[in-house]
C-alpha positions in Angstrom: -33.2 64.6 225.7 -36.3 62.8 224.7 -38.0 66.0 223.6 -35.1 67.0 221.3 -35.0 63.6 219.7 -38.7 63.9 218.7 -38.2 67.3 217.0 -35.3 66.3 214.7 -37.6 65.9 211.6 -38.8 69.5 211.8 -35.8 70.7 209.8 -36.5 68.2 207.1 -40.1 69.4 206.8 -39.0 73.1 206.8 -36.4 72.3 204.0 -39.1 70.5 201.9 -41.4 73.5 202.3 -38.7 75.9 201.2 -37.9 73.7 198.2 -41.5 73.4 197.2 -42.1 77.2 197.4 -38.9 77.9 195.4 -40.1 75.4 192.7 -43.5 77.1 192.6 -41.9 80.5 192.3 -39.6 79.4 189.5 -42.6 77.8 187.7 -44.4 81.2 187.8 -41.4 83.0 186.5 -40.9 80.6 183.6 -44.6 80.7 182.6 -44.6 84.5 182.8 -41.6 84.7 180.6 -43.2 82.4 178.0 -46.4 84.4 178.1 -44.4 87.6 177.6 -42.6 86.1 174.6 -45.9 84.9 173.1 -47.7 88.2 173.5 -44.7 90.1 172.1 -44.7 87.9 169.0 -48.4 88.3 168.5 -48.2 92.0 168.9 -45.4 92.1 166.3 -47.5 90.0 163.9 -50.5 92.2 164.4 -48.5 95.3 163.7 -47.1 93.8 160.5 -50.7 92.9 159.5 -51.9 96.4 160.1 -49.0 98.1 158.2 -49.5 95.7 155.3 -53.2 96.6 155.1 -52.4 100.3 155.6 -49.8 100.2 152.8 -52.3 98.5 150.5 -54.9 101.3 151.1 -52.3 104.0 150.4 -51.0 102.1 147.3 -54.7 102.0 146.1 -54.9 105.8 146.4 -52.5 106.1 143.5 -54.5 103.9 141.1 -56.8 106.1 139.0 -59.0 103.1 138.2 -60.2 103.1 141.8 -61.9 106.5 141.4 -64.3 106.3 138.6 -67.8 107.7 139.4 -70.7 105.2 139.5 -68.3 102.2 139.2 -69.1 98.8 140.6 -67.0 97.6 143.6 -63.5 96.9 142.3 -61.3 94.3 144.0 -57.5 94.5 143.7 -55.0 91.9 145.0 -51.6 93.6 145.4 -49.8 90.3 145.9 -48.8 90.0 142.3 -48.3 93.7 141.6 -45.0 95.7 141.6 -45.8 96.7 145.2 -45.8 93.0 146.2 -47.9 93.7 149.2 -49.8 90.8 150.8 -53.1 92.8 150.7 -56.4 93.0 149.0 -58.3 96.3 148.5 -61.9 96.9 147.5 -62.7 100.3 146.1 -66.3 101.4 146.2 -68.1 104.5 144.8 -70.2 106.1 147.6 -71.8 109.3 146.2 -71.2 112.8 145.0 -71.9 116.3 146.2 -72.3 119.5 144.3 -69.7 122.2 145.1 -70.3 125.9 145.4 -68.3 128.3 143.1 -66.7 130.1 146.0 -64.9 127.1 147.4 -61.3 127.5 148.6 -59.0 124.5 148.6 -55.6 123.8 150.1 -53.3 122.3 147.5 -50.4 119.9 148.0 -47.9 122.8 148.1 -49.7 124.3 151.1 -51.3 127.3 149.3 -55.0 128.2 149.5 -56.6 128.8 146.1 -60.1 129.1 144.7 -61.4 125.9 143.4 -62.1 126.1 139.7 -65.6 124.5 139.6 -67.6 127.4 138.1 -69.5 130.3 139.5 -72.7 128.8 141.0 -74.1 125.9 143.0 -73.9 122.6 141.3 -71.4 123.5 138.6 -68.8 121.1 140.0 -68.9 117.8 141.9 -66.9 116.0 144.5 -67.0 112.2 144.2 -66.6 110.1 147.3 -65.0 106.7 147.4 -64.2 104.1 150.1 -61.2 101.9 150.2 -61.4 98.7 152.3 -57.9 97.2 152.6 -57.2 93.9 154.4 -54.1 91.8 154.8 -54.4 88.5 153.0 -54.4 85.6 155.5 -51.5 83.2 155.4 -52.1 79.5 155.6 -49.2 78.7 158.0 -48.9 79.7 161.7 -50.5 82.5 163.6 -51.0 85.3 161.1 -53.6 87.9 162.2 -55.7 89.7 159.7 -56.0 93.5 159.8 -58.4 95.8 158.0 -58.0 99.5 157.2 -60.8 101.5 155.8 -60.5 105.1 154.5 -62.5 107.5 152.4 -61.2 109.5 149.6 -62.7 112.3 147.4 -62.0 113.3 143.8 -63.1 116.6 142.2 -65.3 116.2 139.2 -65.3 118.1 136.0 -65.9 121.9 135.9 -69.0 122.8 133.9 -67.6 126.2 132.7 -64.1 125.0 131.8 -64.9 121.5 130.6 -62.1 119.8 132.6 
């Protein structure tokens, strides 16, 4: 009987061990859930920042003032425009290249046609531009910045046809 009396506290120690392990497990589950929520929110904000920068770059493709040969870098803030995008775009002239007269181009309707740049080397030019778009940083909270860079080309005038 004396042996049984000395071992009565073992149940209490085992119960405390089980309670401690369950508390640790619940702490891990809670912190994992919080981390998942935080990373999900950051991923959503990063996606919004990317799509804002991407939209700014594509909106800048429609502005003819961004594609003037030999122009200085041009900065456009789309926050106050009709697009109301929270982005800034810098348009830069890169260089030009002479086009051969036998160049074929695919037009927006999907057909392949001869380019009308003249009959010989150097009669037409293709001008190359770079658009650097970035989401404007907000002043409140976690708001990641995103950048989108693209290159665009614009055909130059035809020496034979004057256009």
